[in-house]
N, C-alpha and C positions, 0 to 999 in steps of 0.2 A: 782754834780761832775764837777770840772773844765774841760773845753774842752780839754786842753792839757793833762790832766790825762786820758781822755777817748781815746785819739788817739792810745795808745798801744793796748787797747782792740779792737779797730776797726781794726787795721792792723793785729793783731793776728787772729781775727775771719775770715778775708778775706783770709789770708795766709793758714789757716786751710782748706779752700775750694779751694786751688790751684790758688789763684789770680795771674794773669800775669802782670808783669811790674808795681808793686805798686809804687805810688808816693804821698807824702804828701807835699802840698804847704802851706806856711805860708802867708796868705793874710792880716794879721793885718797891718793896715796903707795903704793898697792898695785897700781894698774893704769895703764898708759900709754894705754889705749884709751878710758876714760871716767872720770868722777868719781863717778857714782852708778849703782846698779842699783835699779830699782823692780820688785819681784816680786809678782805676785798670781796667784790661781787663779780660774777660772770653773767652773761646774758642768756645762757642756755645750759642744759646739763653737759653737753659736749664741751662748751667753753670752760665750765668749772673743772671738768676732768682734765682738759688740755692744759689749763694753767697749773694745776697740781702736778701733773706729769712733767711739764717743762721745768717747774721749780726744782723737783727732785733731780732731774737731769743736770740742771745748771749748777746746783750746789755740790754734786758728787765730785767733780774734779778738785774741789777745795777740801775734800775729806769730811763734808757735812752730809749726814744722812739722817732721816727721821728715825726716832726711836719707835714711833707708832703712827700708823695712818688709819683713818676711819672714813668711810663713806665714798671712797674712790669709785667703786663700781656703780653706785647710784648717781653720783654727780650732782646731788642737791646741796649737800654741805660736806665738804672735804676738810677734815681736820688733820693737819700734819704736825705732830708733836716732836720738836727738836730739843726738848727738855728746857733749855734756857729761853727759847721762844716757841710759840705755838702759832701756826698759820691757819686761819679760817678762811676757806674759799667758799662763798655762799652763792646759791641761787637767790635772786633778789627777794622773792617772797619769804624765804626762810630767814634771811638777814633781818627783814622787817619784823618777822614774828618773834625771833629770839632777842633782838635788840641788845647785843653784847655791848655796844657803845654806851647805852644807858645803864646797863648793869654795872659797868666799870666807869661810871661817869666821873669819879674822882681821879681817874688816871690821867696824867699828862699825855698830850698828843705829841709824838716825836716827829711824825712826818705824815703827809698825805691827806690834806683836806680838812673837812669840818665834821663835827658831830651831827647827829640826826636833827638836832634843834638849830643847826646853823652856826653854833658858837665854835670858836677856836678853842683848842685844849688849853 
């Protein structure tokens, strides 16, 4: 499945589990590591873990599995690397601390809200 076709499945699965402040950044031409970042927040460690687990379960029937997963046991910042896109599920304090939205401030926003400064992508 083309990565851009998978993004609606990703955002839908995360929103099904009440993802907070979803953001999809288009990193094509800006990063050699991946094409897209999907960034969301959860309200607790359990919420972060639950969203990550649900995402993996929801994508599996489509033949989409993460190449690498980090942070699932802790539930503070779960990184799901699907190669063409990377999903970051943050506890709010860590999202604020690392500020990936600002780090990739030149990236166009494809879906899901505003940047930290309130501007649209």
